[in-house]
LUMRO-557269 format. One record per residue (C-alpha): x negated, z, y. Coordinates in pm, 1 decimal. Layout:
# LUMRO-557269
X Z Y;
...
END
This chain:
# LUMRO-557269
15169.0 -4751.3 -4754.1;
15233.3 -4816.9 -4384.5;
15057.5 -5135.7 -4281.9;
14786.6 -5112.0 -4018.6;
14940.6 -5267.5 -3703.7;
14623.7 -5248.6 -3496.5;
14471.0 -5573.8 -3381.4;
14176.4 -5694.4 -3179.0;
14175.5 -5933.9 -2883.9;
14016.0 -6265.2 -2989.6;
13684.2 -6334.1 -2824.0;
13816.2 -6674.4 -2708.8;
14088.2 -6497.7 -2508.0;
13833.3 -6263.2 -2349.4;
13620.5 -6563.5 -2251.1;
13923.9 -6738.9 -2102.4;
14022.2 -6436.0 -1891.1;
13663.6 -6395.6 -1773.9;
13650.9 -6754.7 -1652.7;
13988.7 -6725.9 -1482.6;
13902.5 -6404.6 -1300.9;
13546.2 -6508.9 -1214.0;
13231.0 -6297.7 -1233.5;
13232.4 -5941.0 -1102.3;
13006.7 -5908.1 -797.8;
12748.6 -5632.7 -816.1;
12835.5 -5483.1 -478.0;
13211.1 -5481.9 -535.2;
13326.0 -5119.4 -561.5;
13461.2 -5006.3 -895.3;
13806.3 -4855.3 -889.9;
14017.0 -4682.5 -1151.2;
14322.5 -4874.0 -1033.3;
14474.2 -5116.3 -1282.3;
14385.3 -5476.1 -1198.8;
14678.2 -5719.2 -1176.5;
14703.1 -5997.5 -1429.2;
14611.3 -6350.4 -1322.7;
14922.8 -6509.3 -1178.7;
15034.1 -6770.7 -931.3;
15202.1 -6539.2 -679.3;
15001.9 -6440.4 -366.4;
14776.2 -6136.0 -365.8;
14861.4 -5909.3 -67.3;
14607.2 -5936.6 209.8;
14492.0 -6280.1 101.9;
14803.3 -6496.7 73.4;
14786.7 -6751.2 -211.9;
14455.7 -6738.9 -397.0;
14257.4 -7014.6 -226.4;
13901.6 -7128.6 -201.3;
13771.0 -7425.0 1.4;
13931.0 -7741.0 -134.0;
14171.0 -7556.4 -361.8;
14537.4 -7481.9 -386.5;
14689.9 -7159.6 -526.8;
14582.6 -7058.9 -875.8;
14789.7 -7229.9 -1144.2;
14887.3 -7521.8 -919.0;
14724.6 -7861.1 -859.8;
14490.6 -7860.5 -564.3;
14630.3 -8021.8 -251.1;
14387.1 -8134.1 17.7;
14445.6 -7960.0 348.4;
14314.6 -8068.5 688.5;
14012.8 -7869.5 799.5;
14083.3 -7654.9 1105.2;
13746.8 -7711.7 1267.9;
13833.8 -7514.5 1580.1;
13872.6 -7194.4 1375.4;
13538.6 -7217.9 1195.5;
13253.2 -6978.4 1262.5;
12975.0 -7237.0 1231.7;
13012.3 -7616.0 1269.7;
12722.5 -7859.0 1244.1;
12610.6 -8200.4 1131.6;
12349.1 -8213.6 859.5;
12198.4 -8403.9 570.6;
12235.9 -8276.1 214.7;
11880.9 -8269.8 77.2;
11948.8 -8100.6 -256.9;
12245.8 -8016.2 -481.4;
12224.5 -7750.0 -750.0;
12518.4 -7723.7 -988.5;
12638.8 -7373.7 -1072.7;
12891.0 -7243.6 -1327.7;
13228.1 -7416.5 -1367.5;
13534.5 -7198.9 -1427.9;
13756.1 -7360.3 -1691.4;
14080.5 -7292.5 -1508.7;
14336.7 -7562.7 -1435.9;
14220.7 -7743.3 -1233.0;
13856.5 -7640.5 -1295.2;
13656.7 -7457.4 -1027.4;
13325.0 -7631.5 -954.9;
13046.2 -7433.7 -788.7;
12735.4 -7582.2 -625.5;
12453.9 -7466.5 -399.9;
12381.6 -7718.5 -125.3;
12058.4 -7741.3 70.7;
12131.8 -7864.6 423.3;
11897.4 -7985.3 694.8;
12069.1 -7920.3 1028.5;
12093.2 -8208.1 1273.1;
12334.2 -8109.4 1552.6;
12499.5 -7769.9 1608.9;
12854.8 -7792.7 1743.9;
12925.4 -7420.0 1711.5;
12702.3 -7127.0 1620.4;
12347.9 -7013.4 1693.8;
12157.0 -7216.3 1432.7;
11885.4 -7448.9 1559.1;
11848.5 -7822.4 1484.4;
11592.9 -7876.8 1210.0;
11687.6 -7556.3 1026.8;
11703.1 -7587.1 646.7;
11956.0 -7357.8 480.5;
12140.6 -7306.9 152.8;
12518.4 -7272.3 129.0;
12760.4 -7210.2 -155.0;
13025.1 -7478.2 -212.2;
13325.6 -7414.5 -435.8;
13608.9 -7657.0 -508.4;
13912.7 -7628.9 -734.8;
14005.1 -7980.9 -837.0;
14038.0 -8209.9 -1137.7;
13723.7 -8418.2 -1088.3;
13371.8 -8296.8 -1022.8;
13295.8 -8311.9 -645.9;
13121.4 -8625.8 -527.4;
12914.1 -8528.7 -223.5;
12864.7 -8798.8 41.8;
12524.4 -8939.7 123.9;
12400.2 -8961.5 479.2;
12507.7 -8744.0 770.6;
12791.0 -8497.9 704.6;
12981.8 -8258.1 927.1;
13002.8 -7909.6 777.5;
13193.2 -7590.4 854.7;
13023.7 -7270.6 737.6;
13098.6 -6901.6 738.5;
12843.1 -6627.7 695.8;
12987.5 -6332.1 506.2;
12793.4 -6049.9 342.1;
12464.2 -6225.9 398.2;
12547.2 -6565.4 246.0;
12655.3 -6904.0 382.9;
12982.7 -7041.7 245.5;
13100.9 -7400.8 292.9;
13454.9 -7405.1 434.8;
13473.8 -7776.6 508.5;
13258.3 -8084.5 449.3;
13324.0 -8446.2 537.2;
13126.3 -8762.6 598.2;
13048.5 -8780.1 968.7;
13149.9 -9076.6 1182.3;
13164.8 -9121.9 1559.3;
13544.5 -9094.1 1594.1;
13567.5 -8787.0 1371.9;
13277.8 -8615.0 1546.0;
13437.4 -8666.6 1888.5;
13756.2 -8494.5 1768.9;
13566.2 -8207.1 1608.8;
13346.2 -8161.8 1913.1;
13656.4 -8129.0 2132.9;
13796.7 -7862.7 1898.7;
13468.1 -7671.1 1914.7;
13466.7 -7674.3 2295.9;
13754.6 -7426.0 2290.7;
13686.4 -7056.3 2228.1;
13768.6 -6927.1 1882.2;
14135.0 -6838.0 1848.9;
14247.8 -7106.3 2096.1;
14446.2 -7404.0 1969.1;
14598.2 -7732.2 2079.3;
14965.7 -7770.6 1994.2;
15201.9 -8051.3 2098.9;
14968.4 -8155.3 2377.8;
14930.6 -7797.8 2506.8;
14623.1 -7575.2 2504.7;
14716.6 -7222.0 2401.7;
14505.5 -6906.8 2408.3;
14551.2 -6589.5 2199.8;
14678.2 -6424.6 2520.1;
14968.9 -6670.6 2554.9;
15220.0 -6406.8 2440.8;
15123.4 -6192.0 2739.9;
15245.0 -6471.9 2971.5;
15220.2 -6362.0 3338.4;
15014.2 -6056.0 3246.2;
14737.9 -6252.7 3074.5;
14555.4 -6382.2 3383.1;
14600.2 -6311.3 3756.1;
14772.2 -6593.7 3941.1;
14531.4 -6784.0 4160.4;
14225.3 -6610.4 4014.6;
13929.1 -6845.2 4005.2;
13686.7 -6874.9 3715.0;
13483.1 -7156.1 3572.3;
13613.1 -7343.3 3272.5;
13671.9 -7692.8 3140.7;
13997.6 -7608.1 2962.0;
14285.2 -7376.5 3055.2;
14568.9 -7209.7 2867.0;
14885.8 -7404.0 2947.0;
15103.5 -7090.1 2934.0;
14889.3 -6839.8 3125.6;
14633.6 -7041.9 3323.0;
14355.6 -6838.6 3163.4;
14031.7 -7042.7 3151.9;
13854.5 -7110.0 2822.5;
13545.6 -6900.2 2893.8;
13237.5 -6920.0 2672.0;
12924.4 -6715.9 2601.7;
12579.3 -6811.7 2726.5;
12388.0 -6967.9 2435.9;
12095.5 -6728.0 2493.7;
12309.4 -6418.4 2440.9;
12324.7 -6243.1 2104.6;
12667.9 -6145.5 1969.3;
12687.5 -5912.2 1672.1;
12945.1 -5706.9 1480.6;
12861.6 -5438.3 1224.9;
13063.9 -5181.8 1034.7;
13057.2 -4820.3 1147.9;
12983.6 -4576.5 867.2;
13288.5 -4362.7 784.8;
13296.9 -3994.6 880.3;
13351.4 -3921.1 512.1;
13230.6 -4170.5 251.5;
13442.9 -4172.1 -63.7;
13302.3 -4333.9 -375.7;
13483.9 -4653.6 -481.0;
13721.5 -4618.9 -184.4;
13566.2 -4701.1 155.5;
13226.3 -4870.7 105.9;
13285.9 -5072.3 425.1;
13405.8 -4776.1 626.1;
13744.9 -4701.3 774.5;
13798.2 -5008.6 992.1;
13566.5 -4936.0 1283.5;
13319.9 -5206.1 1391.8;
13052.3 -5188.7 1658.2;
13054.2 -5501.9 1872.5;
12728.8 -5572.8 2054.8;
12625.1 -5827.5 2316.4;
12255.5 -5848.1 2405.0;
12027.5 -6031.9 2645.5;
11697.0 -6099.0 2465.1;
11549.8 -6290.6 2760.4;
11344.4 -6178.1 3060.0;
11605.0 -6313.6 3303.4;
11956.7 -6192.2 3398.7;
12226.1 -6345.9 3176.2;
12587.7 -6416.9 3275.5;
12842.9 -6381.0 2995.0;
13156.0 -6552.7 3127.1;
13377.8 -6469.4 2826.7;
13317.4 -6094.7 2869.1;
13505.9 -5971.5 3173.7;
13452.9 -5666.0 3392.3;
13632.3 -5487.5 3674.0;
13374.1 -5316.9 3888.0;
13142.7 -5141.9 3642.4;
13405.0 -5121.7 3366.0;
13358.2 -5376.8 3085.9;
13696.5 -5510.3 2970.7;
13624.2 -5547.3 2600.2;
13988.6 -5532.3 2491.8;
14079.4 -5814.7 2730.0;
13788.6 -6032.4 2615.0;
13765.0 -6001.7 2235.9;
13972.7 -6189.1 1977.7;
14006.5 -6113.0 1606.2;
14089.6 -6382.4 1349.9;
14248.3 -6267.1 1025.2;
14431.8 -6466.8 756.0;
14449.7 -6774.8 978.4;
14602.8 -6589.5 1275.7;
14443.8 -6505.2 1611.5;
14496.4 -6156.7 1755.6;
14397.5 -6006.7 2088.0;
14196.0 -5687.6 2050.1;
14405.9 -5377.1 1979.0;
14507.7 -5220.0 2308.3;
14494.0 -5541.3 2512.2;
14751.4 -5530.1 2795.1;
14643.6 -5828.3 3004.6;
14459.1 -5883.2 3331.2;
14664.4 -5816.4 3643.1;
14375.6 -5818.6 3890.8;
14086.2 -6060.4 3939.7;
13779.6 -5989.5 3726.1;
13416.4 -6093.3 3716.0;
13188.2 -6195.7 3428.3;
12949.8 -5939.6 3285.0;
12588.2 -5993.2 3390.3;
12329.3 -5848.3 3154.4;
11992.2 -5737.9 3282.9;
11678.7 -5862.9 3102.8;
11666.2 -5694.3 2762.1;
11999.1 -5515.8 2817.0;
12240.8 -5443.9 2531.0;
12600.1 -5326.3 2565.3;
12848.6 -5238.8 2292.2;
13190.8 -5102.5 2205.2;
13377.1 -4992.1 1892.4;
13693.7 -5168.3 1773.8;
13911.2 -5049.9 1484.9;
14047.3 -5353.0 1298.4;
14302.9 -5136.4 1116.4;
14495.8 -5113.8 1445.4;
14593.9 -5480.4 1412.5;
14966.6 -5537.7 1377.4;
15048.7 -5845.9 1171.9;
14803.3 -5897.5 883.7;
14932.3 -5878.2 527.0;
14738.3 -5572.4 414.5;
14624.1 -5558.9 51.1;
14793.8 -5338.7 -205.3;
14578.3 -5145.0 -447.3;
14214.3 -5230.6 -379.3;
14112.2 -5573.3 -248.0;
13910.5 -5745.7 22.0;
14030.5 -5873.2 358.6;
13819.5 -6058.4 617.9;
13799.5 -6005.0 993.9;
13629.9 -6250.2 1229.6;
13537.9 -6086.1 1559.6;
13514.3 -6345.1 1838.7;
13390.9 -6364.6 2195.9;
13424.1 -6710.8 2343.0;
13273.5 -6953.4 2091.5;
13063.2 -6685.0 1919.1;
13180.1 -6480.0 1623.3;
13085.2 -6254.1 1335.4;
13283.7 -6254.9 1009.8;
13311.2 -5929.0 816.6;
13442.8 -5868.2 464.9;
13625.8 -5534.9 437.6;
13721.0 -5357.1 116.2;
14069.9 -5215.1 167.1;
14198.8 -4936.2 -58.9;
14571.2 -4896.4 9.0;
14604.7 -4530.7 -92.3;
14329.3 -4441.9 157.7;
14348.8 -4696.2 439.9;
14730.8 -4702.7 460.8;
14713.8 -4341.0 579.1;
14455.7 -4428.9 844.4;
14661.8 -4724.0 971.3;
14970.1 -4502.0 999.9;
14774.5 -4250.1 1206.6;
14653.3 -4523.9 1442.5;
14998.3 -4654.0 1525.4;
15100.5 -4559.9 1878.2;
15455.0 -4424.2 1911.3;
15702.3 -4663.3 2074.3;
15874.6 -4507.3 2376.8;
END
């Protein structure tokens, strides 16, 4: 008799793989594509698998300095409650907590002092996180309706001064070797007209472009555009188009310095910045400003908008198969972070069609 060679996967192994891969989110599209096995190499579109406070999967966590100037929301707060969530038994373990924060001072973002909010904190490290008591400085992102902690440290006067300076610059700007550089630095002489005057406390060392911000009363918003043809399990977040909106909710005219215009034409492509995978990109189609411009002035109650296709970006490491990639649309110090489900067999074709031929 031929022996029966069939076997079953032990339940302990199934449990281990479940903990390593993490829970499946309800709104994550299902796909017939084969999922890759858990491994230490980077996943396309995301780089090494990282979460706040973690190193790549399968390697010991190494603390990295928090890039406060790149964060969507930065504030000081007091932790009023800590709720422990599930712990993934990977190596090192992944600890999950829900923090309740009472906002003290807002260094970046539109939250108000006194606001109480909840945020998810996740850390991949050997020891269980020990959250500091007293005032903390926190970096948050808001993606798909939830707040996520991207940095948390005990606040002190010296540290806060450094962080506050970083948050004075528009998103996408950076300080490097004593120089202040804007995302338009690669455009050099085309980025900003020589001798053009505009208000600003900081200036790009390479181009002279001022670090222009957005009036705190203005509303900045980004939202996906529904695809022309929705395909199940393929493009739940659309085909890369996002509607960018700036509004004046007040009963007075509002000047938006970071949004430039030439006559009646709003120069969206020369004003917007997109952050993706730790890199800052000018909006697709940006060619620079060769003539002096003026800030946009919104009438009371006025709303203006444009549509940007993030799939036109040249530079991101696009996912293979089906996976998520994040875009952070920025205007001055204001931003909106969007999580986009990328299906290679569908969106690769769209990206190829958007590429402009090189003459």
